[in-house]
All heavy atoms as an XYZ file, in Angstrom:
791
protein
N       5.222    -37.228      5.558
C       4.682    -35.906      5.410
C       5.347    -34.986      6.434
O       5.515    -35.347      7.584
C       3.176    -35.938      5.614
C       2.533    -34.603      5.424
S       0.745    -34.629      5.671
C       0.234    -35.507      4.235
N       5.688    -33.806      5.999
C       6.372    -32.864      6.869
C       5.366    -31.863      7.436
O       4.489    -31.376      6.736
C       7.438    -32.112      6.067
C       8.239    -31.144      6.888
C       9.300    -30.442      6.045
O       9.441    -30.716      4.869
N      10.026    -29.551      6.658
N       5.487    -31.547      8.699
C       4.606    -30.582      9.350
C       5.099    -29.176      9.036
O       6.288    -28.877      9.103
C       4.606    -30.814     10.849
C       3.734    -29.862     11.613
C       3.606    -30.351     13.060
N       3.158    -29.338     13.961
C       1.929    -28.857     14.038
N       1.031    -29.287     13.194
N       1.596    -27.954     14.920
N       4.152    -28.290      8.699
C       4.474    -26.894      8.417
C       3.930    -26.062      9.561
O       2.754    -26.153      9.900
C       3.835    -26.434      7.091
C       4.309    -27.320      5.951
C       4.166    -24.981      6.821
C       3.585    -27.049      4.648
N       4.763    -25.232     10.161
C       4.327    -24.409     11.285
C       4.272    -22.941     10.922
O       4.863    -22.489      9.944
N       3.557    -22.191     11.729
C       3.465    -20.732     11.613
C       3.024    -20.268     10.223
O       3.622    -19.363      9.651
C       4.794    -20.077     11.983
C       5.220    -20.415     13.391
O       4.393    -20.514     14.293
N       6.507    -20.618     13.595
N       1.986    -20.866      9.680
C       1.531    -20.457      8.348
C       0.247    -19.637      8.398
O      -0.174    -19.095      7.381
C       1.299    -21.677      7.426
C       0.216    -22.580      8.000
C       2.584    -22.411      7.171
C      -0.265    -23.614      7.034
N      -0.371    -19.522      9.575
C      -1.657    -18.831      9.650
C      -1.551    -17.380      9.203
O      -2.438    -16.862      8.536
C      -2.242    -18.923     11.061
C      -3.721    -18.666     11.083
C      -4.612    -19.565     10.509
C      -4.238    -17.502     11.644
C      -5.966    -19.336     10.499
C      -5.603    -17.263     11.647
C      -6.457    -18.178     11.076
O      -7.809    -17.944     11.055
N      -0.447    -16.707      9.549
C      -0.252    -15.321      9.113
C      -0.180    -15.221      7.593
O      -0.665    -14.253      7.008
C       1.017    -14.724      9.730
C       0.883    -14.534     11.230
O      -0.264    -14.386     11.705
O       1.913    -14.538     11.923
N       0.414    -16.212      6.962
C       0.482    -16.218      5.492
C      -0.889    -16.466      4.882
O      -1.248    -15.859      3.880
C       1.451    -17.298      5.014
C       2.890    -17.035      5.364
C       3.772    -18.187      4.921
C       5.192    -18.000      5.398
N       6.024    -19.147      5.048
N      -1.653    -17.350      5.498
C      -2.983    -17.689      4.974
C      -3.907    -16.479      5.028
O      -4.636    -16.204      4.081
C      -3.600    -18.876      5.755
C      -5.060    -19.073      5.400
C      -2.817    -20.149      5.486
N      -3.874    -15.717      6.119
C      -4.819    -14.607      6.304
C      -4.279    -13.267      5.819
O      -4.947    -12.253      5.978
C      -5.279    -14.484      7.774
C      -5.989    -15.741      8.214
C      -4.132    -14.138      8.684
N      -3.117    -13.251      5.201
C      -2.584    -11.978      4.703
C      -3.464    -11.460      3.560
O      -4.048    -12.226      2.798
C      -1.145    -12.138      4.223
O      -1.101    -12.845      3.013
N      -3.556    -10.146      3.471
C      -4.397     -9.529      2.440
C      -3.912     -9.918      1.045
O      -4.711    -10.177      0.158
C      -4.410     -8.008      2.607
C      -5.400     -7.325      1.711
C      -6.745     -7.254      2.063
C      -5.013     -6.783      0.497
C      -7.670     -6.643      1.233
C      -5.933     -6.169     -0.337
C      -7.261     -6.105      0.034
O      -8.170     -5.514     -0.796
N      -2.590     -9.981      0.866
C      -2.025    -10.346     -0.439
C      -2.437    -11.759     -0.838
O      -2.766    -12.012     -1.994
C      -0.496    -10.226     -0.430
C       0.020     -8.814     -0.248
C       0.007     -8.346      1.212
O      -0.111     -9.201      2.127
O       0.095     -7.134      1.428
N      -2.409    -12.683      0.118
C      -2.797    -14.061     -0.166
C      -4.285    -14.143     -0.511
O      -4.679    -14.863     -1.433
C      -2.475    -14.959      1.025
C      -2.748    -16.418      0.734
O      -2.442    -16.917     -0.342
N      -3.336    -17.097      1.693
N      -5.119    -13.400      0.213
C      -6.554    -13.406     -0.081
C      -6.832    -12.792     -1.446
O      -7.692    -13.273     -2.186
C      -7.322    -12.654      1.009
C      -7.358    -13.345      2.369
C      -7.977    -12.419      3.411
C      -8.103    -14.650      2.294
N      -6.085    -11.761     -1.795
C      -6.251    -11.120     -3.105
C      -5.876    -12.092     -4.224
O      -6.601    -12.234     -5.207
C      -5.387     -9.859     -3.158
C      -5.594     -9.005     -4.371
C      -6.726     -8.215     -4.501
C      -4.648     -8.980     -5.396
C      -6.925     -7.418     -5.613
C      -4.839     -8.187     -6.513
C      -5.968     -7.407     -6.616
O      -6.157     -6.625     -7.722
N      -4.756    -12.780     -4.078
C      -4.338    -13.778     -5.058
C      -5.354    -14.921     -5.126
O      -5.682    -15.403     -6.212
C      -2.955    -14.322     -4.694
C      -2.412    -15.459     -5.536
C      -2.175    -15.011     -6.975
C      -1.113    -15.972     -4.932
N      -5.870    -15.314     -3.984
C      -6.852    -16.398     -3.932
C      -8.152    -16.019     -4.625
O      -8.810    -16.864     -5.227
C      -7.132    -16.766     -2.476
O      -5.944    -17.182     -1.856
N      -8.520    -14.737     -4.545
C      -9.710    -14.268     -5.268
C      -9.549    -14.518     -6.756
O     -10.448    -15.040     -7.408
C      -9.949    -12.781     -4.996
C     -10.817    -12.132     -6.024
C     -12.174    -12.398     -6.074
C     -10.280    -11.283     -6.974
C     -12.985    -11.814     -7.039
C     -11.068    -10.690     -7.936
C     -12.430    -10.965     -7.971
N      -8.397    -14.167     -7.308
C      -8.186    -14.356     -8.746
C      -8.117    -15.830     -9.123
O      -8.558    -16.214    -10.196
C      -6.959    -13.584     -9.218
C      -7.286    -12.140     -9.452
C      -6.901    -11.163     -8.553
C      -8.044    -11.747    -10.554
C      -7.242     -9.833     -8.747
C      -8.391    -10.430    -10.760
C      -7.987     -9.477     -9.856
O      -8.342     -8.176    -10.046
N      -7.603    -16.659     -8.231
C      -7.583    -18.093     -8.527
C      -8.994    -18.662     -8.506
O      -9.351    -19.502     -9.325
C      -6.690    -18.826     -7.536
C      -5.227    -18.558     -7.778
C      -4.373    -19.447     -6.905
C      -2.930    -19.150     -7.208
N      -2.281    -20.239     -7.895
N      -9.830    -18.209     -7.591
C     -11.221    -18.666     -7.537
C     -12.014    -18.132     -8.727
O     -12.876    -18.814     -9.265
C     -11.866    -18.220     -6.230
N     -11.701    -16.932     -9.154
C     -12.402    -16.319    -10.282
C     -12.076    -17.032    -11.591
O     -12.910    -17.122    -12.478
C     -12.023    -14.841    -10.384
C     -12.787    -13.994    -11.382
C     -14.254    -13.906    -10.968
C     -12.181    -12.604    -11.447
N     -10.870    -17.575    -11.696
C     -10.439    -18.235    -12.927
C     -11.358    -19.381    -13.312
O     -11.674    -19.568    -14.464
C      -9.009    -18.755    -12.751
C      -8.394    -19.229    -14.028
C      -6.965    -19.672    -13.899
N      -6.267    -19.026    -12.797
C      -5.249    -19.555    -12.164
N      -4.800    -20.734    -12.511
N      -4.658    -18.922    -11.184
N     -11.836    -20.141    -12.357
C     -12.711    -21.264    -12.667
C     -14.183    -20.910    -12.625
O     -15.032    -21.766    -12.767
N     -14.498    -19.643    -12.387
C     -15.883    -19.234    -12.215
C     -16.583    -18.941    -13.535
O     -17.803    -18.910    -13.585
C     -15.937    -18.012    -11.297
C     -17.297    -17.773    -10.725
O     -18.099    -18.688    -10.617
N     -17.572    -16.560    -10.359
N     -15.847    -18.672    -14.576
C     -16.436    -18.446    -15.886
C     -17.276    -17.189    -16.000
O     -18.205    -17.137    -16.788
N     -16.986    -16.166    -15.214
C     -17.715    -14.909    -15.301
C     -19.125    -14.972    -14.749
O     -19.988    -14.207    -15.164
N     -19.387    -15.867    -13.807
C     -20.725    -15.995    -13.236
C     -21.022    -14.823    -12.311
O     -20.135    -14.111    -11.852
C     -20.846    -17.312    -12.477
C     -20.779    -18.503    -13.408
C     -20.921    -19.786    -12.656
C     -20.747    -20.941    -13.616
N     -20.508    -22.189    -12.943
N     -22.285    -14.641    -12.033
C     -22.755    -13.508    -11.247
C     -22.133    -13.467     -9.855
O     -21.790    -12.391     -9.358
C     -24.285    -13.552    -11.143
C     -24.950    -12.394    -10.421
C     -24.636    -11.081    -11.132
C     -26.441    -12.611    -10.335
N     -21.941    -14.609     -9.224
C     -21.381    -14.627     -7.866
C     -19.978    -14.041     -7.833
O     -19.640    -13.279     -6.932
C     -21.378    -16.058     -7.319
O     -20.607    -16.904     -8.151
N     -19.154    -14.362     -8.828
C     -17.807    -13.797     -8.902
C     -17.823    -12.317     -9.208
O     -17.026    -11.544     -8.682
N     -18.767    -11.884    -10.051
C     -18.872    -10.467    -10.393
C     -19.336     -9.648     -9.196
O     -18.842     -8.547     -8.967
C     -19.843    -10.292    -11.558
C     -19.317    -10.871    -12.850
C     -20.368    -10.864    -13.943
O     -21.506    -10.460    -13.732
N     -19.978    -11.326    -15.128
N     -20.264    -10.183     -8.419
C     -20.735     -9.479     -7.227
C     -19.616     -9.352     -6.201
O     -19.466     -8.322     -5.561
C     -21.934    -10.193     -6.619
C     -23.173    -10.071     -7.462
C     -24.307    -10.924     -6.938
O     -24.096    -11.935     -6.259
N     -25.528    -10.537     -7.270
N     -18.834    -10.406     -6.033
C     -17.709    -10.372     -5.102
C     -16.696     -9.337     -5.576
O     -16.163     -8.565     -4.782
C     -17.064    -11.758     -5.004
C     -16.148    -11.930     -3.827
C     -16.623    -12.450     -2.641
C     -14.812    -11.592     -3.913
C     -15.788    -12.632     -1.554
C     -13.960    -11.774     -2.840
C     -14.455    -12.293     -1.655
N     -16.439     -9.296     -6.883
C     -15.482     -8.345     -7.447
C     -15.951     -6.906     -7.257
O     -15.138     -6.010     -7.009
C     -15.254     -8.634     -8.932
C     -14.289     -7.697     -9.589
C     -12.942     -7.763     -9.317
C     -14.735     -6.743    -10.490
C     -12.045     -6.905     -9.919
C     -13.851     -5.877    -11.104
C     -12.501     -5.956    -10.812
N     -17.251     -6.660     -7.362
C     -17.801     -5.318     -7.216
C     -17.479     -4.738     -5.838
O     -17.220     -3.548     -5.698
C     -19.309     -5.342     -7.456
C     -19.945     -3.988     -7.440
C     -19.751     -3.110     -8.494
C     -20.731     -3.597     -6.371
C     -20.333     -1.848     -8.484
C     -21.321     -2.341     -6.357
C     -21.118     -1.465     -7.417
N     -17.500     -5.581     -4.803
C     -17.178     -5.178     -3.429
C     -15.892     -5.839     -2.955
O     -15.782     -6.224     -1.792
C     -18.321     -5.557     -2.485
C     -19.598     -4.853     -2.812
O     -19.599     -3.652     -3.017
N     -20.686     -5.601     -2.886
N     -14.929     -5.977     -3.840
C     -13.732     -6.777     -3.569
C     -13.027     -6.393     -2.281
O     -12.765     -7.235     -1.420
C     -12.762     -6.696     -4.752
C     -11.477     -7.504     -4.606
C     -11.807     -8.985     -4.464
C     -10.581     -7.284     -5.807
N     -12.706     -5.127     -2.124
C     -11.934     -4.718     -0.950
C     -12.694     -5.005      0.346
O     -12.136     -5.574      1.290
C     -11.590     -3.236     -1.037
C     -10.648     -2.789      0.051
C     -10.177     -1.357     -0.136
O     -10.459     -0.765     -1.185
O      -9.529     -0.854      0.782
N     -13.971     -4.648      0.381
C     -14.768     -4.899      1.591
C     -14.913     -6.391      1.871
O     -14.843     -6.821      3.023
C     -16.155     -4.264      1.457
C     -16.094     -2.757      1.466
O     -15.179     -2.176      2.037
N     -17.051     -2.127      0.821
N     -15.133     -7.169      0.824
C     -15.278     -8.620      0.992
C     -13.998     -9.247      1.537
O     -14.044    -10.090      2.432
C     -15.655     -9.281     -0.335
C     -17.047     -8.961     -0.819
C     -18.121     -9.748     -0.100
O     -17.806    -10.634      0.711
O     -19.293     -9.460     -0.365
N     -12.853     -8.849      0.988
C     -11.582     -9.419      1.445
C     -11.260     -8.996      2.874
O     -10.759     -9.796      3.668
C     -10.446     -9.022      0.503
C     -10.495     -9.637     -0.892
C      -9.301     -9.171     -1.717
C     -10.545    -11.147     -0.841
N     -11.557     -7.747      3.213
C     -11.311     -7.279      4.580
C     -12.201     -8.030      5.567
O     -11.741     -8.466      6.635
C     -11.529     -5.750      4.672
C     -10.396     -5.031      3.948
C     -11.613     -5.292      6.123
C     -10.599     -3.544      3.780
N     -13.480     -8.201      5.214
C     -14.408     -8.932      6.082
C     -13.981    -10.390      6.240
O     -13.972    -10.928      7.354
C     -15.826     -8.855      5.518
C     -16.911     -9.564      6.327
C     -17.048     -8.936      7.700
C     -18.221     -9.499      5.580
N     -13.600    -11.016      5.149
C     -13.138    -12.408      5.203
C     -11.881    -12.523      6.058
O     -11.755    -13.424      6.887
C     -12.877    -12.937      3.791
C     -12.420    -14.381      3.663
C     -13.432    -15.332      4.282
C     -12.181    -14.725      2.202
N     -10.957    -11.584      5.898
C      -9.710    -11.594      6.684
C      -9.999    -11.431      8.168
O      -9.430    -12.129      9.010
C      -8.783    -10.489      6.203
C      -7.442    -10.488      6.901
C      -6.481     -9.485      6.266
N      -5.156     -9.668      6.791
C      -4.701     -9.017      7.865
N      -5.461     -8.151      8.498
N      -3.478     -9.259      8.298
N     -10.908    -10.514      8.510
C     -11.263    -10.309      9.919
C     -11.887    -11.566     10.516
O     -11.575    -11.940     11.643
C     -12.214     -9.126     10.062
C     -11.546     -7.787      9.854
C     -12.526     -6.628      9.868
O     -13.756     -6.858     10.013
O     -12.056     -5.485      9.718
N     -12.753    -12.219      9.757
C     -13.368    -13.455     10.244
C     -12.323    -14.545     10.444
O     -12.384    -15.296     11.417
C     -14.453    -13.937      9.287
C     -15.700    -13.092      9.314
C     -16.759    -13.598      8.357
O     -16.662    -14.745      7.888
O     -17.696    -12.826      8.076
N     -11.371    -14.628      9.541
C     -10.311    -15.633      9.684
C      -9.417    -15.314     10.875
O      -9.020    -16.214     11.626
C      -9.486    -15.716      8.400
C     -10.189    -16.353      7.206
C      -9.382    -16.145      5.935
C     -10.431    -17.833      7.444
N      -9.085    -14.040     11.066
C      -8.236    -13.653     12.198
C      -8.936    -13.890     13.533
O      -8.298    -14.307     14.509
C      -7.827    -12.183     12.081
C      -6.745    -11.866     11.062
C      -6.590    -10.367     10.888
C      -5.425    -12.490     11.483
N     -10.237    -13.613     13.594
C     -11.002    -13.810     14.827
C     -11.423    -15.259     15.016
O     -12.043    -15.597     16.022
C     -12.247    -12.918     14.815
C     -11.930    -11.444     14.824
C     -13.149    -10.587     14.546
O     -14.254    -11.140     14.311
O     -12.997     -9.357     14.553
N     -11.118    -16.082     14.022
C     -11.498    -17.489     14.005
C     -13.008    -17.666     14.143
O     -13.487    -18.587     14.795
C     -10.735    -18.266     15.059
C      -9.253    -18.280     14.797
S      -8.408    -19.410     15.872
C      -6.718    -19.103     15.399
N     -13.764    -16.757     13.510
C     -15.214    -16.848     13.520
C     -15.768    -17.229     12.144
O     -16.981    -17.275     11.962
C     -15.821    -15.510     13.960
O     -15.498    -14.487     13.037
N     -14.876    -17.500     11.194
C     -15.295    -17.873      9.834
C     -15.922    -19.255      9.841
O     -15.375    -20.202     10.399
C     -14.100    -17.856      8.879
C     -14.404    -18.476      7.534
C     -15.150    -17.794      6.593
C     -13.972    -19.759      7.230
C     -15.448    -18.359      5.367
C     -14.260    -20.335      6.008
C     -15.002    -19.635      5.089
O     -15.300    -20.214      3.879
N     -17.091    -19.357      9.226
C     -17.736    -20.650      9.037
C     -18.186    -20.744      7.589
O     -18.883    -19.851      7.101
C     -18.947    -20.804      9.955
C     -18.565    -21.024     11.400
C     -19.734    -21.480     12.243
O     -20.672    -22.105     11.687
O     -19.700    -21.204     13.436
N     -17.805    -21.787      6.891
C     -18.238    -21.927      5.502
C     -19.748    -22.136      5.417
O     -20.355    -22.710      6.312
C     -17.472    -23.149      5.002
C     -17.003    -23.855      6.208
C     -16.949    -22.870      7.325
N     -20.311    -21.652      4.343
C     -21.751    -21.810      4.100
C     -22.026    -23.224      3.604
O     -21.128    -23.898      3.088
C     -22.207    -20.813      3.038
O     -21.916    -19.509      3.448
N     -23.267    -23.668      3.723
C     -23.604    -24.994      3.188
C     -23.458    -25.016      1.664
O     -23.609    -23.999      1.002
C     -25.065    -25.195      3.580
C     -25.412    -24.109      4.511
C     -24.394    -23.041      4.391
N     -23.155    -26.181      1.148
C     -23.055    -26.356     -0.298
C     -24.442    -26.271     -0.924
O     -25.440    -26.582     -0.286
C     -22.462    -27.729     -0.643
C     -21.000    -27.851     -0.339
C     -20.559    -28.466      0.815
C     -20.059    -27.357     -1.219
C     -19.211    -28.585      1.092
C     -18.705    -27.466     -0.963
C     -18.282    -28.088      0.200
N     -24.463    -25.855     -2.185
C     -25.706    -25.986     -2.953
C     -25.527    -27.201     -3.871
O     -24.431    -27.453     -4.363
C     -26.001    -24.717     -3.746
O     -24.961    -24.437     -4.633
N     -26.589    -27.924     -4.070
C     -26.525    -29.179     -4.821
C     -27.411    -29.104     -6.053
O     -28.467    -28.480     -6.033
C     -26.995    -30.345     -3.945
C     -26.120    -30.588     -2.737
C     -26.402    -29.994     -1.518
C     -25.002    -31.401     -2.829
C     -25.603    -30.204     -0.407
C     -24.194    -31.627     -1.733
C     -24.500    -31.026     -0.523
O     -23.703    -31.239      0.567
N     -26.960    -29.757     -7.116
C     -27.788    -29.929     -8.302
C     -27.344    -31.197     -9.009
O     -26.325    -31.794     -8.674
C     -27.705    -28.710     -9.234
C     -26.352    -28.451     -9.826
C     -26.006    -28.977    -11.056
C     -25.431    -27.667     -9.149
C     -24.769    -28.730    -11.608
C     -24.177    -27.416     -9.690
C     -23.847    -27.948    -10.926
N     -28.149    -31.629     -9.968
C     -27.837    -32.851    -10.715
C     -27.457    -32.503    -12.135
O     -28.007    -31.593    -12.739
C     -29.030    -33.804    -10.723
C     -29.273    -34.434     -9.388
C     -30.276    -35.543     -9.489
C     -30.422    -36.159     -8.106
N     -31.032    -37.456     -8.146
N     -26.515    -33.251    -12.648
C     -26.081    -33.139    -14.035
C     -26.327    -34.502    -14.665
O     -26.007    -35.524    -14.080
C     -24.602    -32.775    -14.023
C     -23.892    -32.346    -15.242
C     -24.419    -31.213    -16.037
N     -24.555    -29.905    -15.458
C     -23.729    -28.900    -15.595
N     -22.627    -29.053    -16.251
N     -24.009    -27.732    -15.090
N     -26.892    -34.535    -15.860
C     -27.290    -35.806    -16.467
C     -26.455    -36.214    -17.674
O     -26.686    -37.259    -18.236
C     -28.770    -35.735    -16.881
C     -29.685    -35.613    -15.691
C     -30.165    -34.374    -15.287
C     -30.041    -36.728    -14.963
C     -30.996    -34.263    -14.185
C     -30.876    -36.632    -13.862
C     -31.341    -35.394    -13.478
O     -32.163    -35.289    -12.390
N     -25.527    -35.386    -18.109
C     -24.740    -35.721    -19.297
C     -23.294    -35.910    -18.880
O     -22.739    -35.040    -18.217
C     -24.861    -34.599    -20.352
C     -23.998    -34.885    -21.553
C     -26.297    -34.394    -20.747
N     -22.599    -36.932    -19.213
C     -23.002    -38.119    -19.958
C     -23.737    -39.134    -19.088
O     -24.336    -40.068    -19.600
C     -21.690    -38.695    -20.450
C     -20.700    -38.298    -19.420
C     -21.167    -36.953    -18.916
N     -23.689    -38.948    -17.750
C     -24.453    -39.820    -16.862
C     -24.923    -38.977    -15.682
O     -24.475    -37.841    -15.492
C     -23.602    -40.998    -16.372
C     -22.397    -40.583    -15.552
C     -21.572    -41.787    -15.133
C     -20.395    -41.333    -14.289
N     -19.582    -42.460    -13.869
N     -25.807    -39.515    -14.885
C     -26.344    -38.742    -13.763
C     -25.275    -38.565    -12.683
O     -24.630    -39.516    -12.255
C     -27.554    -39.453    -13.166
C     -28.191    -38.668    -12.053
C     -29.442    -39.326    -11.515
O     -30.055    -40.117    -12.241
O     -29.775    -39.039    -10.368
N     -25.095    -37.307    -12.252
C     -24.122    -36.994    -11.196
C     -24.722    -35.972    -10.254
O     -25.446    -35.073    -10.681
C     -22.855    -36.389    -11.791
C     -22.121    -37.292    -12.713
C     -21.019    -36.563    -13.398
N     -20.491    -37.398    -14.457
C     -19.223    -37.519    -14.731
N     -18.338    -36.839    -14.074
N     -18.825    -38.312    -15.701
N     -24.394    -36.078     -8.997
C     -24.765    -35.072     -8.017
C     -23.583    -34.127     -7.841
O     -22.471    -34.568     -7.548
C     -25.118    -35.709     -6.674
C     -26.382    -36.542     -6.763
O     -27.322    -36.150     -7.435
N     -26.390    -37.684     -6.113
N     -23.815    -32.833     -8.017
C     -22.755    -31.837     -7.950
C     -22.985    -30.974     -6.712
O     -24.097    -30.504     -6.468
C     -22.758    -30.927     -9.206
C     -22.774    -31.745    -10.486
C     -21.605    -29.950     -9.167
C     -21.532    -32.528    -10.769
N     -21.928    -30.762     -5.928
C     -21.975    -29.880     -4.762
C     -21.100    -28.663     -5.064
O     -19.959    -28.808     -5.490
C     -21.457    -30.601     -3.529
N     -21.656    -27.464     -4.852
C     -20.960    -26.230     -5.188
C     -20.859    -25.345     -3.952
O     -21.860    -25.074     -3.283
C     -21.702    -25.470     -6.305
C     -20.992    -24.179     -6.648
C     -21.850    -26.341     -7.533
N     -19.647    -24.887     -3.647
C     -19.434    -23.951     -2.544
C     -19.704    -22.528     -3.031
O     -19.555    -22.232     -4.218
C     -17.999    -24.055     -2.037
N     -20.111    -21.659     -2.118
C     -20.279    -20.253     -2.471
C     -18.934    -19.664     -2.897
O     -17.874    -20.149     -2.497
C     -20.815    -19.457     -1.278
C     -22.242    -19.744     -0.847
C     -22.597    -18.870      0.355
C     -23.213    -19.485     -1.969
N     -18.976    -18.615     -3.700
C     -17.742    -18.022     -4.210
C     -16.839    -17.569     -3.069
O     -15.623    -17.772     -3.105
C     -18.056    -16.833     -5.135
C     -16.837    -16.295     -5.812
C     -16.327    -16.918     -6.935
C     -16.186    -15.194     -5.308
C     -15.190    -16.447     -7.551
C     -15.048    -14.705     -5.915
C     -14.556    -15.336     -7.041
N     -17.422    -16.990     -2.036
C     -16.642    -16.517     -0.892
C     -15.889    -17.671     -0.226
O     -14.745    -17.532      0.185
C     -17.606    -15.869      0.100
C     -16.960    -15.270      1.293
C     -18.041    -14.537      2.108
N     -17.443    -13.666      3.060
C     -17.230    -14.001      4.319
N     -17.582    -15.187      4.757
N     -16.674    -13.140      5.143
N     -16.529    -18.819     -0.132
C     -15.898    -19.994      0.455
C     -14.781    -20.520     -0.442
O     -13.759    -21.002      0.044
C     -16.922    -21.089      0.711
C     -17.934    -20.683      1.768
O     -17.595    -19.847      2.625
O     -19.060    -21.200      1.725
N     -14.954    -20.399     -1.758
C     -13.894    -20.829     -2.670
C     -12.661    -19.951     -2.524
O     -11.533    -20.426     -2.630
C     -14.393    -20.832     -4.110
C     -15.227    -22.075     -4.390
C     -15.627    -22.144     -5.823
N     -16.970    -21.558     -5.869
C     -17.524    -21.037     -6.928
N     -16.857    -20.973     -8.053
N     -18.740    -20.565     -6.881
N     -12.863    -18.660     -2.257
C     -11.728    -17.766     -2.010
C     -10.986    -18.229     -0.751
O      -9.754    -18.310     -0.739
C     -12.186    -16.291     -1.871
C     -11.038    -15.408     -1.425
C     -12.774    -15.791     -3.182
N     -11.731    -18.573      0.293
C     -11.110    -19.064      1.529
C     -10.372    -20.383      1.286
O      -9.261    -20.588      1.792
C     -12.163    -19.237      2.619
N     -10.953    -21.274      0.483
C     -10.293    -22.552      0.173
C      -8.959    -22.315     -0.531
O      -7.937    -22.928     -0.196
C     -11.172    -23.422     -0.726
C     -12.475    -23.809     -0.121
N     -13.509    -24.309     -0.865
C     -12.937    -23.754      1.149
C     -14.540    -24.563     -0.079
N     -14.220    -24.224      1.140
N      -8.967    -21.415     -1.514
C      -7.733    -21.107     -2.237
C      -6.715    -20.448     -1.314
O      -5.517    -20.690     -1.441
C      -8.013    -20.205     -3.440
C      -8.529    -20.936     -4.635
N      -7.714    -21.674     -5.463
C      -9.771    -21.049     -5.151
C      -8.429    -22.215     -6.433
N      -9.691    -21.841     -6.264
N      -7.173    -19.600     -0.387
C      -6.258    -18.930      0.532
C      -5.513    -19.943      1.387
O      -4.312    -19.827      1.602
C      -7.020    -17.947      1.413
N      -6.225    -20.948      1.844
C      -5.592    -21.991      2.658
C      -4.601    -22.780      1.818
O      -3.477    -23.036      2.238
C      -6.655    -22.917      3.274
C      -7.495    -22.125      4.285
C      -6.014    -24.127      3.915
C      -8.756    -22.798      4.705
N      -5.013    -23.125      0.630
C      -4.149    -23.922     -0.250
C      -2.890    -23.149     -0.664
O      -1.780    -23.665     -0.604
C      -4.937    -24.334     -1.486
C      -4.218    -25.301     -2.345
C      -5.188    -25.926     -3.335
N      -4.470    -26.855     -4.136
C      -4.175    -26.680     -5.410
N      -4.566    -25.604     -6.031
N      -3.505    -27.571     -6.079
N      -3.063    -21.885     -1.070
C      -1.932    -21.074     -1.519
C      -1.041    -20.716     -0.346
O       0.181    -20.763     -0.440
C      -2.430    -19.789     -2.242
C      -1.294    -18.841     -2.516
C      -3.138    -20.168     -3.520
N      -1.637    -20.364      0.798
C      -0.858    -19.995      1.979
C       0.001    -21.127      2.497
O       1.083    -20.918      3.031
N      -0.474    -22.357      2.342
C       0.292    -23.510      2.791
C       1.464    -23.836      1.888
O       2.434    -24.460      2.300
C      -0.604    -24.730      2.910
S      -1.806    -24.591      4.230
N       1.372    -23.428      0.624
C       2.452    -23.731     -0.335
C       3.640    -22.816     -0.152
O       4.754    -23.183     -0.463
C       1.945    -23.614     -1.770
C       1.131    -24.784     -2.195
C       0.814    -24.666     -3.654
C       0.135    -25.906     -4.166
N      -0.123    -25.841     -5.596
N       3.418    -21.578      0.315
C       4.517    -20.622      0.395
C       5.279    -20.738      1.674
O       4.938    -21.331      2.609
C       4.001    -19.178      0.259
O       3.010    -18.954      1.263
C       3.431    -18.956     -1.115
């Protein structure tokens, strides 16, 4: 495995966060959490970027529920804002 250096600026760039929002929205299926984030998109991305730059960002706890078809499963779901941050890290590391 190769070490990648100096990627934090790419991860926290506004362009990367904007792209990450659309990647997180793609799997959201038009749910209310994605729509609420979109309604305040610019403010949400700026706030998330500031938290990442100040290194004060902390992900929220997962919400859990059970799915019974085709068998019983425990599902853990991150908040939409946290999914945007996850995509930002993943996309920023690739470039």
